[in-house]
Structures are given as C-alpha cells and as structure tokens.
N, CA, C and O atoms as CSV, one atom per row, in Angstrom:
chain,resi,resn,atom,element,x,y,z
A,1,UNK,N,N,199.405,-94.699,-33.743
A,1,UNK,CA,C,199.838,-94.296,-32.428
A,1,UNK,C,C,199.027,-93.074,-32.006
A,1,UNK,O,O,198.858,-92.128,-32.775
A,2,UNK,N,N,198.533,-93.112,-30.777
A,2,UNK,CA,C,197.708,-92.027,-30.247
A,2,UNK,C,C,198.577,-91.077,-29.427
A,2,UNK,O,O,199.299,-91.504,-28.526
A,3,UNK,N,N,198.501,-89.814,-29.741
A,3,UNK,CA,C,199.261,-88.808,-29.011
A,3,UNK,C,C,198.277,-87.880,-28.301
A,3,UNK,O,O,197.531,-87.148,-28.951
A,4,UNK,N,N,198.277,-87.911,-26.990
A,4,UNK,CA,C,197.370,-87.070,-26.218
A,4,UNK,C,C,197.773,-85.605,-26.394
A,4,UNK,O,O,198.955,-85.290,-26.251
A,5,UNK,N,N,196.841,-84.699,-26.698
A,5,UNK,CA,C,197.211,-83.311,-26.993
A,5,UNK,C,C,197.843,-82.554,-25.833
A,5,UNK,O,O,198.644,-81.649,-26.065
A,6,UNK,N,N,197.507,-82.898,-24.588
A,6,UNK,CA,C,198.060,-82.177,-23.440
A,6,UNK,C,C,199.106,-83.001,-22.689
A,6,UNK,O,O,199.360,-82.748,-21.511
A,7,UNK,N,N,199.708,-83.975,-23.351
A,7,UNK,CA,C,200.620,-84.887,-22.672
A,7,UNK,C,C,201.803,-84.143,-22.050
A,7,UNK,O,O,202.153,-84.401,-20.899
A,8,UNK,N,N,202.410,-83.242,-22.781
A,8,UNK,CA,C,203.584,-82.542,-22.265
A,8,UNK,C,C,203.205,-81.615,-21.114
A,8,UNK,O,O,203.933,-81.537,-20.124
A,9,UNK,N,N,202.091,-80.921,-21.227
A,9,UNK,CA,C,201.662,-80.045,-20.132
A,9,UNK,C,C,201.240,-80.831,-18.911
A,9,UNK,O,O,201.439,-80.368,-17.787
A,10,UNK,N,N,200.662,-82.010,-19.098
A,10,UNK,CA,C,200.175,-82.800,-17.972
A,10,UNK,C,C,201.291,-83.522,-17.238
A,10,UNK,O,O,201.139,-83.871,-16.067
A,11,UNK,N,N,202.407,-83.750,-17.911
A,11,UNK,CA,C,203.514,-84.462,-17.280
A,11,UNK,C,C,204.102,-83.594,-16.166
A,11,UNK,O,O,204.422,-82.424,-16.378
A,12,UNK,N,N,204.235,-84.173,-15.002
A,12,UNK,CA,C,204.764,-83.422,-13.865
A,12,UNK,C,C,206.262,-83.255,-14.019
A,12,UNK,O,O,206.982,-84.217,-14.285
A,13,UNK,N,N,206.723,-82.034,-13.850
A,13,UNK,CA,C,208.151,-81.750,-13.927
A,13,UNK,C,C,208.793,-82.170,-12.598
A,13,UNK,O,O,208.358,-81.744,-11.528
A,14,UNK,N,N,209.806,-82.991,-12.680
A,14,UNK,CA,C,210.497,-83.439,-11.475
A,14,UNK,C,C,211.473,-82.371,-11.024
A,14,UNK,O,O,212.301,-81.894,-11.799
A,15,UNK,N,N,211.362,-82.003,-9.757
A,15,UNK,CA,C,212.237,-80.996,-9.174
A,15,UNK,C,C,212.705,-81.533,-7.831
A,15,UNK,O,O,211.879,-81.972,-7.032
A,16,UNK,N,N,214.000,-81.511,-7.560
A,16,UNK,CA,C,214.480,-82.024,-6.278
A,16,UNK,C,C,214.032,-81.134,-5.115
A,16,UNK,O,O,213.793,-79.939,-5.288
A,17,UNK,N,N,213.924,-81.739,-3.933
A,17,UNK,CA,C,213.562,-80.998,-2.732
A,17,UNK,C,C,214.772,-80.194,-2.274
A,17,UNK,O,O,215.887,-80.712,-2.216
A,18,UNK,N,N,214.546,-78.935,-1.951
A,18,UNK,CA,C,215.597,-78.042,-1.480
A,18,UNK,C,C,215.432,-77.854,0.021
A,18,UNK,O,O,214.308,-77.729,0.508
A,19,UNK,N,N,216.538,-77.832,0.761
A,19,UNK,CA,C,216.483,-77.646,2.209
A,19,UNK,C,C,217.023,-76.272,2.579
A,19,UNK,O,O,218.050,-75.838,2.058
A,20,UNK,N,N,216.319,-75.584,3.491
A,20,UNK,CA,C,216.759,-74.303,4.016
A,20,UNK,C,C,217.201,-74.482,5.459
A,20,UNK,O,O,216.641,-75.319,6.167
A,21,UNK,N,N,218.190,-73.720,5.916
A,21,UNK,CA,C,218.593,-73.794,7.319
A,21,UNK,C,C,217.458,-73.343,8.241
A,21,UNK,O,O,216.652,-72.484,7.881
A,22,UNK,N,N,217.412,-73.929,9.420
A,22,UNK,CA,C,216.382,-73.605,10.399
A,22,UNK,C,C,216.459,-72.134,10.786
A,22,UNK,O,O,215.433,-71.511,11.058
A,23,UNK,N,N,217.660,-71.576,10.814
A,23,UNK,CA,C,217.821,-70.170,11.201
A,23,UNK,C,C,217.161,-69.214,10.210
A,23,UNK,O,O,216.822,-68.091,10.581
A,24,UNK,N,N,216.972,-69.633,8.958
A,24,UNK,CA,C,216.306,-68.795,7.967
A,24,UNK,C,C,214.787,-68.980,7.977
A,24,UNK,O,O,214.048,-68.113,7.510
A,25,UNK,N,N,214.331,-70.104,8.507
A,25,UNK,CA,C,212.900,-70.416,8.494
A,25,UNK,C,C,212.195,-69.851,9.723
A,25,UNK,O,O,211.113,-69.275,9.607
A,26,UNK,N,N,212.802,-70.013,10.904
A,26,UNK,CA,C,212.195,-69.574,12.164
A,26,UNK,C,C,212.963,-68.386,12.733
A,26,UNK,O,O,214.179,-68.281,12.570
A,27,UNK,N,N,212.236,-67.495,13.402
A,27,UNK,CA,C,212.878,-66.388,14.096
A,27,UNK,C,C,213.553,-66.944,15.351
A,27,UNK,O,O,212.882,-67.560,16.178
A,28,UNK,N,N,214.867,-66.742,15.512
A,28,UNK,CA,C,215.571,-67.344,16.663
A,28,UNK,C,C,215.222,-66.666,17.982
A,28,UNK,O,O,215.646,-65.539,18.239
A,29,UNK,N,N,214.441,-67.363,18.823
A,29,UNK,CA,C,214.043,-66.830,20.123
A,29,UNK,C,C,214.349,-67.787,21.267
A,29,UNK,O,O,214.744,-67.350,22.348
A,30,UNK,N,N,214.171,-69.100,21.042
A,30,UNK,CA,C,214.291,-70.094,22.101
A,30,UNK,C,C,215.249,-71.196,21.642
A,30,UNK,O,O,215.100,-71.736,20.546
A,31,UNK,N,N,216.234,-71.527,22.485
A,31,UNK,CA,C,217.167,-72.599,22.169
A,31,UNK,C,C,216.561,-73.959,22.476
A,31,UNK,O,O,216.026,-74.173,23.564
A,32,UNK,N,N,216.644,-74.883,21.514
A,32,UNK,CA,C,216.052,-76.213,21.678
A,32,UNK,C,C,217.021,-77.294,21.205
A,32,UNK,O,O,217.911,-77.040,20.394
A,33,UNK,N,N,216.828,-78.515,21.732
A,33,UNK,CA,C,217.560,-79.689,21.267
A,33,UNK,C,C,216.536,-80.771,20.937
A,33,UNK,O,O,215.855,-81.258,21.839
A,34,UNK,N,N,216.410,-81.161,19.659
A,34,UNK,CA,C,215.443,-82.199,19.279
A,34,UNK,C,C,215.821,-83.570,19.848
A,34,UNK,O,O,217.002,-83.899,19.962
A,35,UNK,N,N,214.808,-84.362,20.202
A,35,UNK,CA,C,215.022,-85.716,20.705
A,35,UNK,C,C,215.215,-86.706,19.558
A,35,UNK,O,O,215.843,-87.749,19.734
A,36,UNK,N,N,214.673,-86.377,18.384
A,36,UNK,CA,C,214.851,-87.188,17.182
A,36,UNK,C,C,214.904,-86.239,15.988
A,36,UNK,O,O,214.609,-85.051,16.121
A,37,UNK,N,N,215.275,-86.759,14.832
A,37,UNK,CA,C,215.341,-85.920,13.636
A,37,UNK,C,C,213.950,-85.395,13.289
A,37,UNK,O,O,212.973,-86.144,13.321
A,38,UNK,N,N,213.865,-84.122,12.962
A,38,UNK,CA,C,212.602,-83.482,12.603
A,38,UNK,C,C,212.758,-82.777,11.265
A,38,UNK,O,O,213.839,-82.287,10.938
A,39,UNK,N,N,211.688,-82.725,10.497
A,39,UNK,CA,C,211.683,-81.945,9.263
A,39,UNK,C,C,210.262,-81.501,8.967
A,39,UNK,O,O,209.301,-82.069,9.487
A,40,UNK,N,N,210.140,-80.501,8.144
A,40,UNK,CA,C,208.828,-79.992,7.780
A,40,UNK,C,C,208.922,-79.133,6.536
A,40,UNK,O,O,210.012,-78.786,6.081
A,41,UNK,N,N,207.778,-78.801,6.002
A,41,UNK,CA,C,207.723,-78.010,4.773
A,41,UNK,C,C,207.780,-76.523,5.078
A,41,UNK,O,O,207.104,-76.043,5.988
A,42,UNK,N,N,208.589,-75.796,4.315
A,42,UNK,CA,C,208.565,-74.341,4.300
A,42,UNK,C,C,207.548,-73.909,3.249
A,42,UNK,O,O,206.691,-73.066,3.516
A,43,UNK,N,N,207.647,-74.488,2.052
A,43,UNK,CA,C,206.726,-74.217,0.953
A,43,UNK,C,C,206.576,-75.502,0.138
A,43,UNK,O,O,207.501,-75.904,-0.567
A,44,UNK,N,N,205.435,-76.131,0.235
A,44,UNK,CA,C,205.220,-77.426,-0.412
A,44,UNK,C,C,205.222,-77.307,-1.938
A,44,UNK,O,O,205.731,-78.197,-2.619
A,45,UNK,N,N,204.666,-76.231,-2.484
A,45,UNK,CA,C,204.611,-76.075,-3.942
A,45,UNK,C,C,205.994,-75.891,-4.548
A,45,UNK,O,O,206.275,-76.418,-5.624
A,46,UNK,N,N,206.859,-75.148,-3.865
A,46,UNK,CA,C,208.222,-74.938,-4.360
A,46,UNK,C,C,209.169,-76.051,-3.943
A,46,UNK,O,O,210.334,-76.045,-4.341
A,47,UNK,N,N,208.691,-77.014,-3.142
A,47,UNK,CA,C,209.473,-78.141,-2.626
A,47,UNK,C,C,210.675,-77.668,-1.804
A,47,UNK,O,O,211.818,-78.036,-2.074
A,48,UNK,N,N,210.383,-76.839,-0.790
A,48,UNK,CA,C,211.412,-76.336,0.118
A,48,UNK,C,C,211.084,-76.834,1.519
A,48,UNK,O,O,209.966,-76.646,1.998
A,49,UNK,N,N,212.067,-77.479,2.190
A,49,UNK,CA,C,211.873,-78.041,3.522
A,49,UNK,C,C,212.922,-77.505,4.490
A,49,UNK,O,O,213.935,-76.937,4.082
A,50,UNK,N,N,212.654,-77.698,5.789
A,50,UNK,CA,C,213.629,-77.446,6.838
A,50,UNK,C,C,213.883,-78.779,7.538
A,50,UNK,O,O,213.057,-79.690,7.473
A,51,UNK,N,N,215.032,-78.887,8.206
A,51,UNK,CA,C,215.382,-80.145,8.869
A,51,UNK,C,C,216.226,-79.862,10.105
A,51,UNK,O,O,217.067,-78.963,10.100
A,52,UNK,N,N,215.990,-80.654,11.190
A,52,UNK,CA,C,216.784,-80.563,12.412
A,52,UNK,C,C,217.250,-81.966,12.785
A,52,UNK,O,O,216.470,-82.917,12.746
A,53,UNK,N,N,218.527,-82.091,13.147
A,53,UNK,CA,C,219.091,-83.369,13.566
A,53,UNK,C,C,218.993,-83.522,15.075
A,53,UNK,O,O,219.095,-82.542,15.813
A,54,UNK,N,N,218.797,-84.743,15.530
A,54,UNK,CA,C,218.686,-85.021,16.963
A,54,UNK,C,C,219.992,-84.684,17.669
A,54,UNK,O,O,221.077,-84.968,17.160
A,55,UNK,N,N,219.878,-84.073,18.853
A,55,UNK,CA,C,221.034,-83.806,19.689
A,55,UNK,C,C,221.777,-82.512,19.398
A,55,UNK,O,O,222.669,-82.148,20.164
A,56,UNK,N,N,221.451,-81.807,18.334
A,56,UNK,CA,C,222.100,-80.531,18.022
A,56,UNK,C,C,221.228,-79.380,18.509
A,56,UNK,O,O,220.009,-79.515,18.606
A,57,UNK,N,N,221.855,-78.252,18.814
A,57,UNK,CA,C,221.110,-77.103,19.332
A,57,UNK,C,C,220.656,-76.213,18.171
A,57,UNK,O,O,221.430,-75.901,17.266
A,58,UNK,N,N,219.385,-75.817,18.221
A,58,UNK,CA,C,218.795,-74.928,17.227
A,58,UNK,C,C,218.020,-73.840,17.957
A,58,UNK,O,O,217.754,-73.948,19.154
A,59,UNK,N,N,217.665,-72.800,17.228
A,59,UNK,CA,C,216.853,-71.721,17.781
A,59,UNK,C,C,215.574,-71.590,16.961
A,59,UNK,O,O,215.617,-71.433,15.741
A,60,UNK,N,N,214.434,-71.657,17.651
A,60,UNK,CA,C,213.121,-71.547,17.013
A,60,UNK,C,C,212.377,-70.353,17.592
A,60,UNK,O,O,212.794,-69.763,18.589
A,61,UNK,N,N,211.265,-70.009,16.945
A,61,UNK,CA,C,210.414,-68.974,17.546
A,61,UNK,C,C,209.656,-69.595,18.729
A,61,UNK,O,O,209.539,-70.816,18.831
A,62,UNK,N,N,209.157,-68.758,19.597
A,62,UNK,CA,C,208.542,-69.220,20.855
A,62,UNK,C,C,207.330,-70.115,20.615
A,62,UNK,O,O,207.141,-71.099,21.331
A,63,UNK,N,N,206.514,-69.793,19.629
A,63,UNK,CA,C,205.289,-70.565,19.384
A,63,UNK,C,C,205.603,-71.988,18.930
A,63,UNK,O,O,205.004,-72.940,19.431
A,64,UNK,N,N,206.535,-72.146,17.986
A,64,UNK,CA,C,206.890,-73.488,17.494
A,64,UNK,C,C,207.601,-74.289,18.576
A,64,UNK,O,O,207.341,-75.483,18.726
A,65,UNK,N,N,208.498,-73.653,19.336
A,65,UNK,CA,C,209.205,-74.351,20.411
A,65,UNK,C,C,208.210,-74.869,21.446
A,65,UNK,O,O,208.343,-75.993,21.930
A,66,UNK,N,N,207.232,-74.067,21.780
A,66,UNK,CA,C,206.191,-74.449,22.750
A,66,UNK,C,C,205.381,-75.629,22.228
A,66,UNK,O,O,205.115,-76.582,22.961
A,67,UNK,N,N,204.987,-75.559,20.944
A,67,UNK,CA,C,204.206,-76.639,20.343
A,67,UNK,C,C,205.009,-77.937,20.278
A,67,UNK,O,O,204.512,-78.994,20.669
A,68,UNK,N,N,206.254,-77.863,19.784
A,68,UNK,CA,C,207.074,-79.068,19.639
A,68,UNK,C,C,207.441,-79.675,20.996
A,68,UNK,O,O,207.537,-80.897,21.111
A,69,UNK,N,N,207.646,-78.849,22.024
A,69,UNK,CA,C,207.938,-79.390,23.354
A,69,UNK,C,C,206.709,-80.125,23.901
A,69,UNK,O,O,206.842,-81.198,24.490
A,70,UNK,N,N,205.528,-79.559,23.712
A,70,UNK,CA,C,204.297,-80.190,24.182
A,70,UNK,C,C,204.084,-81.532,23.497
A,70,UNK,O,O,203.617,-82.481,24.126
A,71,UNK,N,N,204.420,-81.618,22.223
A,71,UNK,CA,C,204.269,-82.863,21.473
A,71,UNK,C,C,205.347,-83.880,21.839
A,71,UNK,O,O,205.242,-85.049,21.467
A,72,UNK,N,N,206.389,-83.449,22.567
A,72,UNK,CA,C,207.436,-84.357,23.005
A,72,UNK,C,C,208.553,-84.525,21.992
A,72,UNK,O,O,209.305,-85.497,22.063
A,73,UNK,N,N,208.678,-83.594,21.048
A,73,UNK,CA,C,209.680,-83.706,20.002
A,73,UNK,C,C,211.038,-83.157,20.404
A,73,UNK,O,O,212.053,-83.554,19.831
A,74,UNK,N,N,211.083,-82.239,21.391
A,74,UNK,CA,C,212.340,-81.583,21.736
A,74,UNK,C,C,212.336,-81.112,23.172
A,74,UNK,O,O,211.306,-81.119,23.846
A,75,UNK,N,N,213.515,-80.698,23.632
A,75,UNK,CA,C,213.691,-80.104,24.959
A,75,UNK,C,C,214.118,-78.655,24.782
A,75,UNK,O,O,214.929,-78.347,23.908
A,76,UNK,N,N,213.575,-77.760,25.612
A,76,UNK,CA,C,213.960,-76.353,25.586
A,76,UNK,C,C,215.139,-76.174,26.525
A,76,UNK,O,O,215.061,-76.535,27.700
A,77,UNK,N,N,216.246,-75.612,26.008
A,77,UNK,CA,C,217.455,-75.464,26.817
A,77,UNK,C,C,217.769,-74.017,27.163
A,77,UNK,O,O,218.485,-73.769,28.133
A,78,UNK,N,N,217.258,-73.056,26.404
A,78,UNK,CA,C,217.457,-71.648,26.750
A,78,UNK,C,C,216.248,-70.844,26.276
A,78,UNK,O,O,215.634,-71.155,25.256
A,79,UNK,N,N,215.929,-69.821,27.032
A,79,UNK,CA,C,214.752,-69.024,26.721
A,79,UNK,C,C,213.555,-69.516,27.512
A,79,UNK,O,O,213.616,-70.550,28.177
A,80,UNK,N,N,212.470,-68.769,27.433
A,80,UNK,CA,C,211.264,-69.113,28.181
A,80,UNK,C,C,210.067,-69.147,27.248
A,80,UNK,O,O,209.975,-68.372,26.296
A,81,UNK,N,N,209.150,-70.066,27.543
A,81,UNK,CA,C,207.901,-70.159,26.785
A,81,UNK,C,C,206.734,-70.107,27.760
A,81,UNK,O,O,206.868,-70.462,28.931
A,82,UNK,N,N,205.601,-69.662,27.263
A,82,UNK,CA,C,204.402,-69.585,28.097
A,82,UNK,C,C,203.906,-70.982,28.420
A,82,UNK,O,O,204.062,-71.888,27.601
A,83,UNK,N,N,203.309,-71.187,29.600
A,83,UNK,CA,C,202.773,-72.508,29.939
A,83,UNK,C,C,201.623,-72.895,29.004
A,83,UNK,O,O,200.932,-72.038,28.454
A,84,UNK,N,N,201.439,-74.194,28.842
A,84,UNK,CA,C,200.405,-74.732,27.951
A,84,UNK,C,C,199.201,-75.144,28.788
A,84,UNK,O,O,199.344,-75.834,29.797
A,85,UNK,N,N,198.017,-74.716,28.364
A,85,UNK,CA,C,196.799,-75.108,29.074
A,85,UNK,C,C,196.419,-76.544,28.700
A,85,UNK,O,O,196.949,-77.100,27.739
A,86,UNK,N,N,195.509,-77.134,29.456
A,86,UNK,CA,C,195.075,-78.504,29.188
A,86,UNK,C,C,194.405,-78.638,27.824
A,86,UNK,O,O,194.604,-79.634,27.129
A,87,UNK,N,N,193.615,-77.641,27.438
A,87,UNK,CA,C,192.957,-77.674,26.130
A,87,UNK,C,C,193.967,-77.586,24.992
A,87,UNK,O,O,193.852,-78.293,23.991
A,88,UNK,N,N,194.969,-76.704,25.157
A,88,UNK,CA,C,196.012,-76.593,24.137
A,88,UNK,C,C,196.804,-77.888,24.030
A,88,UNK,O,O,197.115,-78.342,22.929
A,89,UNK,N,N,197.129,-78.484,25.179
A,89,UNK,CA,C,197.875,-79.744,25.183
A,89,UNK,C,C,197.093,-80.826,24.445
A,89,UNK,O,O,197.665,-81.574,23.652
A,90,UNK,N,N,195.793,-80.911,24.700
A,90,UNK,CA,C,194.958,-81.911,24.017
A,90,UNK,C,C,194.924,-81.658,22.514
A,90,UNK,O,O,194.969,-82.600,21.723
A,91,UNK,N,N,194.843,-80.386,22.118
A,91,UNK,CA,C,194.825,-80.062,20.686
A,91,UNK,C,C,196.155,-80.409,20.025
A,91,UNK,O,O,196.169,-80.996,18.942
A,92,UNK,N,N,197.284,-80.051,20.668
A,92,UNK,CA,C,198.595,-80.372,20.112
A,92,UNK,C,C,198.790,-81.881,19.991
A,92,UNK,O,O,199.257,-82.366,18.960
A,93,UNK,N,N,198.435,-82.624,21.036
A,93,UNK,CA,C,198.649,-84.067,21.021
A,93,UNK,C,C,197.717,-84.792,20.061
A,93,UNK,O,O,198.021,-85.906,19.637
A,94,UNK,N,N,196.579,-84.180,19.707
A,94,UNK,CA,C,195.686,-84.807,18.735
A,94,UNK,C,C,196.286,-84.778,17.324
A,94,UNK,O,O,195.824,-85.507,16.446
A,95,UNK,N,N,197.298,-83.953,17.101
A,95,UNK,CA,C,197.941,-83.848,15.801
A,95,UNK,C,C,199.110,-84.817,15.636
A,95,UNK,O,O,199.671,-84.923,14.546
A,96,UNK,N,N,199.484,-85.525,16.704
A,96,UNK,CA,C,200.657,-86.402,16.681
A,96,UNK,C,C,200.254,-87.817,16.291
A,96,UNK,O,O,199.308,-88.383,16.837
A,97,UNK,N,N,200.988,-88.376,15.339
A,97,UNK,CA,C,200.799,-89.772,14.947
A,97,UNK,C,C,202.147,-90.471,15.039
A,97,UNK,O,O,203.121,-90.015,14.439
A,98,UNK,N,N,202.216,-91.552,15.771
A,98,UNK,CA,C,203.457,-92.328,15.897
A,98,UNK,C,C,203.284,-93.635,15.140
A,98,UNK,O,O,202.308,-94.360,15.333
A,99,UNK,N,N,204.241,-93.920,14.282
A,99,UNK,CA,C,204.206,-95.146,13.489
A,99,UNK,C,C,205.376,-96.023,13.945
A,99,UNK,O,O,206.517,-95.564,14.001
A,100,UNK,N,N,205.089,-97.277,14.267
A,100,UNK,CA,C,206.145,-98.199,14.665
A,100,UNK,C,C,205.812,-99.595,14.173
A,100,UNK,O,O,204.722,-99.837,13.653
A,101,UNK,N,N,206.745,-100.501,14.338
A,101,UNK,CA,C,206.545,-101.877,13.907
A,101,UNK,C,C,205.603,-102.646,14.837
A,101,UNK,O,O,205.071,-103.687,14.453
A,102,UNK,N,N,205.397,-102.147,16.041
A,102,UNK,CA,C,204.447,-102.746,16.946
A,102,UNK,C,C,205.031,-103.756,17.920
A,102,UNK,O,O,204.399,-104.070,18.929
A,103,UNK,N,N,206.204,-104.264,17.645
A,103,UNK,CA,C,206.813,-105.246,18.539
A,103,UNK,C,C,207.708,-104.591,19.559
A,103,UNK,O,O,208.022,-103.406,19.452
A,104,UNK,N,N,208.125,-105.366,20.559
A,104,UNK,CA,C,209.057,-104.845,21.550
A,104,UNK,C,C,210.456,-104.871,20.959
A,104,UNK,O,O,210.788,-105.745,20.157
A,105,UNK,N,N,211.264,-103.915,21.358
A,105,UNK,CA,C,212.614,-103.801,20.835
A,105,UNK,C,C,213.579,-104.438,21.827
A,105,UNK,O,O,213.631,-104.037,22.989
A,106,UNK,N,N,214.342,-105.428,21.371
A,106,UNK,CA,C,215.355,-105.997,22.241
A,106,UNK,C,C,215.242,-107.395,22.530
A,106,UNK,O,O,216.068,-107.943,23.261
C-alpha cells in the first residue's frame, strides 16, 4: 500500500460557510429593497458570506447601493445616491451575467 507523505496536509479541511448580517458588512447609509435574493462573499478564505432576501428592507453603503441599483438588483427606498454616468453604467452592466433555462415561462 502506497502512502503519500503529504496526504494529510494536502487534504482540504471542510468548513461550513458562515453568514454575517448585512448590517455588520456594510455601513448603513441608504435603505434598499432587493428584487431577488442576493448574496456575496465577505471573506472567501474564511468562508464568510452576506445574504439579502427579496422584498425585505436593508441598509447598504452608498457605493454598493448605487452599483446594485444600476445592475437592476434592488430599488432604493430611502437616502440619496449620486447619478451614474453612461460609462459607469456600461462598466457595471458588463459585470452582470444572467443564467436562465432559455424558454418562455408560462
């Protein structure tokens, strides 16, 4: 039987993903309501994520709220954000990928 010398060190340790509240991740400046469920990484190496449910009110910092509204992910319900230029809009939308089954629904 062959035993690889670094087998134990090479084996990836399984660690569950931990979720942090949005209020701890973003500085609360602008009130938003997501159109669909959203999530993202706080720290990928430590496996820490944030998550927002559709239809609930959350508070984000102005920069993220502006970016997510431009991408069409949420609606801003309180607070103000700076207008987005055409170049910024093109850059934000170039980062969006939508995956669907391709057929019509209904």
